[in-house]
C-alpha positions as a Markdown table, in Angstrom:
| # | Residue | x | y | z |
|---|---|---|---|---|
| 1 | Met | -9.5 | 4.7 | 0.1 |
| 2 | Lys | -7.5 | 3.7 | -3.0 |
| 3 | Phe | -4.7 | 1.0 | -2.6 |
| 4 | Tyr | -1.3 | 0.5 | -4.6 |
| 5 | Leu | 0.3 | -2.9 | -3.8 |
| 6 | Asp | 4.0 | -3.1 | -4.0 |
| 7 | Glu | 5.7 | -6.2 | -5.6 |
| 8 | Asp | 6.0 | -8.0 | -2.3 |
| 9 | Leu | 2.3 | -8.7 | -2.5 |
| 10 | Ala | 0.4 | -11.1 | -4.8 |
| 11 | Pro | -1.7 | -9.1 | -7.6 |
| 12 | Gln | -4.6 | -11.4 | -6.9 |
| 13 | Ile | -5.0 | -9.2 | -3.7 |
| 14 | Gly | -6.0 | -6.3 | -5.8 |
| 15 | Ala | -8.3 | -8.2 | -7.9 |
| 16 | Arg | -10.0 | -9.8 | -4.8 |
| 17 | Leu | -10.4 | -6.0 | -3.6 |
| 18 | Arg | -12.0 | -4.7 | -6.9 |
| 19 | Thr | -14.6 | -7.5 | -6.3 |
| 20 | Lys | -15.5 | -5.9 | -3.3 |
| 21 | Gly | -15.8 | -2.4 | -4.8 |
| 22 | Ile | -12.5 | -1.2 | -3.5 |
| 23 | Asp | -10.1 | 0.6 | -6.0 |
| 24 | Ala | -6.7 | -1.4 | -5.9 |
| 25 | Val | -4.0 | -1.8 | -8.2 |
| 26 | Ser | -0.7 | -3.7 | -7.9 |
| 27 | Ala | 2.7 | -2.8 | -9.1 |
| 28 | Leu | 2.8 | -5.8 | -11.5 |
| 29 | Glu | -0.4 | -4.7 | -12.9 |
| 30 | Val | 0.7 | -1.0 | -13.7 |
| 31 | Gly | 4.1 | -2.2 | -14.8 |
| 32 | Asn | 6.2 | -0.9 | -11.9 |
| 33 | Thr | 8.1 | -4.0 | -10.8 |
| 34 | Gln | 11.3 | -2.6 | -11.3 |
| 35 | Leu | 11.0 | 0.6 | -9.4 |
| 36 | Ser | 13.0 | 1.6 | -6.3 |
| 37 | Asp | 11.0 | 1.6 | -2.9 |
| 38 | Arg | 11.3 | 5.5 | -3.0 |
| 39 | Asp | 9.7 | 5.5 | -6.7 |
| 40 | Gln | 7.1 | 3.2 | -5.5 |
| 41 | Leu | 6.2 | 5.5 | -2.7 |
| 42 | Arg | 6.3 | 8.4 | -5.1 |
| 43 | Tyr | 4.1 | 6.8 | -7.9 |
| 44 | Ala | 1.5 | 6.0 | -5.1 |
| 45 | Ala | 1.4 | 9.5 | -3.9 |
| 46 | Arg | 1.0 | 11.0 | -7.5 |
| 47 | Glu | -1.9 | 8.6 | -7.8 |
| 48 | Gly | -3.5 | 9.3 | -4.5 |
| 49 | Arg | -3.1 | 5.6 | -3.4 |
| 50 | Cys | -2.2 | 4.4 | 0.0 |
| 51 | Leu | 0.9 | 2.0 | -0.6 |
| 52 | Val | 0.6 | -1.4 | 0.9 |
| 53 | Thr | 3.7 | -3.4 | 1.5 |
| 54 | Arg | 5.6 | -6.2 | 3.6 |
| 55 | Asn | 8.8 | -4.4 | 3.5 |
| 56 | Val | 8.4 | -2.7 | 6.8 |
| 57 | Arg | 12.0 | -1.8 | 7.5 |
| 58 | His | 12.5 | 0.2 | 4.4 |
| 59 | Phe | 9.0 | 2.0 | 4.1 |
| 60 | Val | 9.3 | 3.0 | 7.7 |
| 61 | Ile | 12.7 | 4.8 | 7.0 |
| 62 | Leu | 11.1 | 6.3 | 3.7 |
| 63 | Ala | 8.1 | 7.6 | 5.9 |
| 64 | His | 10.4 | 9.4 | 8.0 |
| 65 | Asp | 12.3 | 10.8 | 5.2 |
| 66 | Ala | 9.2 | 12.0 | 3.4 |
| 67 | Ile | 8.3 | 13.8 | 6.7 |
| 68 | Arg | 11.5 | 15.3 | 6.9 |
| 69 | Arg | 11.6 | 16.3 | 3.3 |
| 70 | Gln | 8.0 | 17.6 | 3.5 |
| 71 | Glu | 7.1 | 15.2 | 0.7 |
| 72 | Pro | 3.5 | 14.0 | 1.3 |
| 73 | His | 2.1 | 10.5 | 0.3 |
| 74 | Ala | -1.3 | 9.2 | 0.5 |
| 75 | Gly | -0.4 | 6.7 | 3.6 |
| 76 | Ile | 1.6 | 3.7 | 4.0 |
| 77 | Val | 0.0 | 0.2 | 5.1 |
| 78 | Leu | 2.5 | -2.2 | 6.7 |
| 79 | Cys | 1.8 | -5.8 | 6.5 |
| 80 | Pro | 3.7 | -7.8 | 9.4 |
| 81 | Pro | 6.2 | -10.3 | 8.1 |
| 82 | Ser | 4.1 | -13.1 | 9.8 |
| 83 | Ile | 1.6 | -12.5 | 6.8 |
| 84 | Arg | 3.3 | -13.9 | 3.7 |
| 85 | Gly | 2.6 | -12.0 | 0.4 |
| 86 | Phe | 0.7 | -14.8 | -1.2 |
| 87 | Glu | -2.0 | -15.1 | 1.7 |
| 88 | Val | -4.4 | -13.3 | -0.6 |
| 89 | Ala | -7.7 | -14.0 | 1.5 |
| 90 | Lys | -6.0 | -12.7 | 4.8 |
| 91 | Ile | -4.5 | -9.7 | 3.3 |
| 92 | Ala | -7.7 | -8.7 | 1.4 |
| 93 | Glu | -9.9 | -9.2 | 4.3 |
| 94 | Ala | -7.5 | -6.9 | 6.5 |
| 95 | Leu | -7.5 | -4.2 | 3.8 |
| 96 | Thr | -11.2 | -4.3 | 3.3 |
| 97 | Arg | -11.6 | -3.7 | 7.1 |
| 98 | Leu | -9.1 | -0.8 | 6.7 |
| 99 | Ala | -11.0 | 0.7 | 3.7 |
| 100 | Arg | -14.2 | 0.6 | 5.6 |
| 101 | Gln | -12.5 | 2.3 | 8.5 |
| 102 | Phe | -11.0 | 5.1 | 6.6 |
| 103 | Pro | -13.3 | 5.6 | 3.4 |
| 104 | Lys | -11.6 | 8.8 | 2.6 |
| 105 | Gly | -8.1 | 7.3 | 2.9 |
| 106 | Leu | -5.3 | 7.9 | 5.4 |
| 107 | Gly | -3.4 | 11.2 | 5.9 |
| 108 | Glu | -0.6 | 12.3 | 3.8 |
| 109 | Phe | 2.1 | 11.3 | 6.3 |
| 110 | Asp | 0.1 | 8.4 | 8.0 |
| 111 | Ile | 1.5 | 4.9 | 8.5 |
| 112 | Phe | -0.8 | 2.1 | 9.5 |
| 113 | Tyr | 0.2 | -1.4 | 10.7 |
| 114 | Leu | -2.0 | -4.4 | 9.9 |
């Protein structure tokens, strides 16, 4: 599973995941901090990366829109608002478990709640 962390999440999460052998990059690392949510999802889809975000409300809407438009993505992982974007260890641990559970990634229209 490959992850793409949107700008709501600390880039250190990606760094921590990489130390565990998990392919992860952040929006900040690839220069995508000014993209719209829709463009963030499209970027992740083009790269074959599961998008990880705390922006639950917007990405649930975008996920439903993707189904309606038949625009597949590589999955969306939604972090609950109770987990803050800077809680590096907590988020990295949860994503590590998810990567082990789904080594080939999520389905092209899947949404997963941490």
